[in-house]
MIZA-859812 format. One record per residue (C-alpha): x, y, z. Coordinates in steps of 0.25 Angstrom, whole numbers, plus 5000, padded with zeros to 4 digits. Layout:
REM residues N
XYZ
...
***
This chain:
REM residues 718
500050015000
500450144999
501150195012
500350275020
501350395019
500850415006
499250385006
498150394997
497850555000
499350594997
499250534982
497950594980
498550734986
499650694976
498750684963
497850804968
499150894968
499050884952
497550914951
498051054948
498051134934
498351274931
497651354919
498851364909
498651454897
498551384884
499851404876
499551424861
499551284853
499551294838
498351254830
498051204815
496751154808
496951034800
496651014786
495550894781
496050824768
495250714760
495850584760
496250594744
497250724749
497950654759
499550674757
500350554752
501350514765
502750524758
503350644766
503150734753
502250854756
501950894741
500350834743
499350924740
498650914753
499650964761
499451104754
498151104760
498551054774
498651144787
499951194789
500851234800
501951314795
503051294805
503551244818
503951294830
505351274837
505251204850
506651184852
507951224855
507251354854
505651354857
504651444849
505351494837
505351454822
506151324819
507451324812
506651244799
505251254795
504151144796
502851134789
501651064794
500451024786
499250944790
497950894785
497050754788
496050674782
494950584788
496050474791
497550554792
498150664799
499250704790
500450804792
501650854784
502850914788
503750994779
505151004787
506051114780
507551074784
508651164779
509651064785
509850904786
508550824788
508750724799
508250594794
508850464799
507650384802
506650304796
506250204805
504750224812
504850264826
506350264827
507050364837
507150484830
507750564842
508450674837
509050614824
507950644814
507150774809
505650734813
504450784813
503050744823
501750754824
500950734839
499450724839
498550744851
497250714846
496550724860
497250854864
497750794876
499050864876
499650724882
499650624872
499550594857
500250544846
501650554839
502050554824
503450584819
504150574805
505750614799
506050654787
506050504782
504750484786
505050384798
503850374807
503750394822
502350384831
502050374845
501250414855
501450544865
501050534879
500950624891
502050534898
503050534888
504150634883
504250564869
503150484861
503150334862
503550294849
503050164850
501750194846
501550174831
500350224824
499850204809
500250334801
500950374789
502150464788
503250504777
504550594777
505250644766
506550744765
506450864756
507250974749
506851064761
506850974772
505950854775
504450824776
503450724781
501950674781
501150624792
499850544790
499250514804
497950424804
496850464813
496850314815
498150324821
497950424832
496550444843
495950564841
494650614848
493850614836
492950734842
494150824841
494550914830
495950954836
497050884838
498350914847
499550914837
500950954836
502150924828
503650964828
504950934820
506250894824
507550954819
508850874822
509850954815
509351084824
508850984836
507551074834
506151054838
504951114833
503451094833
502051164830
501451194844
501951204857
503551234853
504251244867
505551194872
504851124885
503751054877
503850914872
504250904857
503250784855
502150814864
500750884865
501151004873
500551134866
500251044853
499451114843
498151094837
497651024825
496151064823
495151024813
495250874813
493950804812
493150684804
494450604805
494150454802
494550324809
494050214802
493450104811
494550124820
495049994819
496549944817
496949794817
498349754818
498849614817
499949544817
500649414813
501949354817
502949254816
504049224826
505249134825
506049114840
507149044845
507849024858
507449114869
506349164860
505749044860
505748944848
504948924834
504248984826
502649074828
501749144822
500749254830
499749344826
498849444833
498249584831
497949724838
496649794835
496449954837
495050004837
494950154839
493450154847
493550304844
494650384839
495350394852
495050274859
495750124855
495549994857
496749894855
496549744855
497649644854
497849514852
499149424853
499949544854
501349544850
502649634852
503649574842
504049694835
504249774848
505749824849
506449764861
506849834873
508149894876
509249814884
509449864898
510149804911
509449854923
510549914934
509549944944
508649874955
507249914946
506549844934
506749914921
505749984912
505449954898
504550014889
503349974880
503749944866
502549854861
501549934852
500249874857
500549934871
501150064866
499950094858
499050194868
500150174878
499950334882
498450304888
499150194900
500150304904
499950334920
500650424929
502050454928
502250374917
503550334925
504450204920
504650174935
502950164937
502150124928
500750074930
500650014916
501849954909
501349874896
502649814896
502249724907
501349664898
501849534890
503149534896
503249444910
504249494923
505049394915
504949464901
504249344896
503249384885
501949374888
500849354877
499849464876
498549384872
497849514870
497249644874
496549784872
496749914874
495950044874
496650184873
496350334869
495350434874
494050464877
493950624878
494850644889
494950514894
496150434891
495950294890
497050174891
496550034893
497349894891
497049744894
497949614889
497949474890
499249414894
499449254889
499949174900
501449134901
502349034909
502249134922
501049214919
499549194918
498749234907
498349374911
497449504907
498049644911
497349784909
497649934911
496550044910
497050194910
496050314910
496550454909
495650594910
496150724904
496050834914
496450984913
497251014900
498250914900
498050824911
497550704915
497050594926
497050454923
496750314931
497550184928
497150044930
497849904927
497549764931
498549644928
499849594929
500549554915
501849504921
501249424934
500049344938
499449424949
498449524949
498749674947
497949804947
498449954947
497650084948
498150224948
497850374944
498550484939
498450644936
499450694925
499250844925
500050924914
500051074909
500851114898
500751254901
501051284913
500751414920
500451454905
501751424899
502451314891
502851244904
502251104907
501951054920
501350894924
500950834937
500650684937
500050594949
499850464950
499250344960
499350204956
498950074963
499349924961
498649814966
499549684966
499449554974
498349624983
499249744986
499049884983
499949984981
500150124974
501150204966
500850354965
501550484960
501650624956
502550694946
502750824940
503450884929
503851024923
504450974911
504851124905
506051194900
506851244905
506451184917
505951054921
505450974932
504950844937
504650794949
503950664954
503650574966
503250424967
502850314975
502850164972
502250064982
503049944984
501949854979
501449934969
501349834956
500749884943
500649744937
500749814922
501749914926
503049954929
503650004944
505150024945
505250044958
504050014968
504150044984
504750174981
504550324981
505050414972
505350564969
505950634958
506150784952
506950834941
507350984937
508051024924
508351154918
508651184904
509651294899
509751334885
511051384882
511551484872
512651404865
512651374853
512951234855
512251204868
510651194866
510251154881
510651124895
509751034904
510151034919
509350954929
509250894942
508350784947
508250694960
507550574963
507250494976
506550354979
506150294992
505550174994
504150175003
504850205016
505550325011
507050255010
507850304999
508050204987
508350294977
508950434975
509450514963
510050654961
510450714949
511050854954
511250914939
510950844925
511450904914
511050894899
511550984888
510950974873
511951034863
511251114850
511750984841
510750894849
511850834857
511750814872
512650794885
512150754899
512650734912
511850684924
512450654937
511650574947
511850534962
510950434967
510750334979
510050204980
509650124991
509549984991
508749905002
509049784995
510149724986
510049724972
510749634960
511149734950
512049634942
512349484943
513049464956
513049604959
512149644971
512049794975
511849784990
510749884999
511249995003
511450145000
512050184986
512450304980
512750344964
513450464959
513250444944
513350534932
512650504917
513250564907
513150574890
512850624877
511750614866
512050654852
511150714844
510350604835
510250704824
511650654820
511750514812
512650444824
511950494838
512550444852
512150434867
513150414877
512950414891
513750374903
513650354918
514650344930
514550334944
514250254957
513350134956
512850064968
514050034976
514950054964
515150124951
514450144937
515050184924
514250164910
514050224897
512850204886
512950234872
512050234861
512350264847
511450274835
511950304820
510850334810
511650294797
510550344788
508950354790
509050194785
510050124794
510450154810
511150094821
511050124835
511950064846
512250074861
512850024875
512550044889
513749994899
513850014913
514949964921
514549954936
515649924946
515149884960
515749814973
514749724970
515149684957
515649744944
514749724930
514549804918
513349804910
513349834893
512049844885
512249874871
511349874859
511449904843
510449914832
510249944819
508950004810
508749984796
507650084789
507450084776
506150154775
505350204787
504450074785
505549964786
506549964798
507449864803
507949874817
508949794825
509349794840
510349714847
510649734863
511449664872
511749684887
512849624896
512049574906
511149454898
512349464887
511149454877
510949514865
509649554858
509349574845
507949634840
507849644825
506649714819
506149744805
504949834802
504249844791
502949954789
502249904778
501250034782
500750094794
500249994804
500849874796
502149814799
503049704797
504049674808
505249554808
505849554821
507049474826
507549454841
508749394844
509549344857
511049314859
511849294872
513249354873
514049224880
515049264887
515249374879
515949294868
514849224859
513149244856
512249134859
510849154852
509849154863
508549164853
507849224842
506549274837
506149334824
504749384822
504049424809
502649514812
501649574803
500749694807
499649764801
498649854805
497249864798
496349984800
494849994798
***
């Protein structure tokens, strides 16, 4: 139970302090009336803007620079044209450029970072100012799409929609065209106005510009001060049914199993309304999913692995709760389909309802899991409801039932409040406050997790603070908890300076402190960074140095490596982490970091380095290592993780990616090679090869197993 020193009255008071709102004057936002065309007039999506229809489209003559100097004209002009027919929303960008255009990427959703020139569109059909859709193109026509949420600072690029896009280099720069089906985004059929923003990144000048709300402290890709797209009406979505069957053949050997098998299944998407979607899945398979990054755990706490499977990523934003901390998640879909021992648990079928009904956000999910050697057949489910209040805030509830990794009963319920004001005291400054309370019931034991956080994420001053308590018995069966039985407080203050030197663009100085105790208020961890320093150069290169002082208290021993046991007691660390990150606008970019200092009862030093070479838009290589040498009285050991990979992309439809990873703890090499051919949007062919090897005694390789998969996925729209 929650300790008496933190009674329910305290938690209610904690939530109540956030139910305040200031009356802020609305800042000016851009507006544009969109032009409707007939289907016969629609443009050919090839990157060539010579289609007659673009002459009658609504036009934005230029964007506004937001970085490095806000609210001034960009170095190069951009013209944006917008129109729509009954089925699609069309955008065309003409990006004038008197210099070299970076166009080194062609693969869909490949990490662009700062490497390529690109333009983006963000759509918020419900005008929530918090969540929506992101679409991106570069001059090669390399597509990127994702979901924008209130909780994340960048789009979730694992989401894929069905849409068309193309790009083309021109004599005076480059141009792109987007065709976004109304079927591919959810919207309110009774509204004729959407929030929209679009922007441009120029790596040559390290310059960002966007249409509406071009202020430095605004997130480049999100919806603060988004403009208004008006005049939308009579959009068609057909029956609103997408059927996505798949078929695959798999050959397995060794640790993956033995033999040849075939399988099939399907996902069905039904738009009950343009804003509410029901998804059904049967015999779900994730053969084409990217593998996890190899890591070695040098802490006494469990590691967090992100979700990468398409079915669970679809509509993920409707299940986000509270602070969205990787240390405390009431629902983390990675628990579904994998046991505690990382054994695959077959998913027989499932259903999901996501979307909005007016001001109500809906996320409901349930699935049936097949039995395994250690787990019974089970049904698990999650429900999340939110209600929009004030201008940008919301309240919500959360419920989950079931434990996909165990055979017991588990129930979790929670409430949260999320307050946000993007124009705090009639300025461009933003402030947000969150409060939440969760209760779990596991094996008949009730326990709580609750907390609050404050953010002032502005320039030049940034302030964050948070408090949290997790009871020892708190156990979300479908979630993730890193440190149960603790209280934690954290704060960060950072200030940015803008030097006048031509070669130096920005300096960031910050300090942060974090304290974690057990529920008896005994210190378990304390961290203090007296001054974090980071310099951004005009070239786009960065240098940082982060000194840190830490205290760790062990109440019981733990094994950090084979036969190396850290005894209970007090430990004090003084460490420094420093490094450089070169601008990815160059064909070769390098990230190098080094750490050194105390580590438990001894010392630790290490380096990490990542190198990427984009030889051309057709071929690229990346490789990296992470090395740590640890010298303790209890024993000495070294940890090395290495990876190497390449990509081959003849055109935006075809990609071949291969990644090999190795670590010195398991001495295993894992190879994942994946070919993808996009026949047309929504229709894909995958060919995947997985192999495992053991590096015996550092002298020879022993084959552990292999898996070869051919998979065909198709989409039928009605």
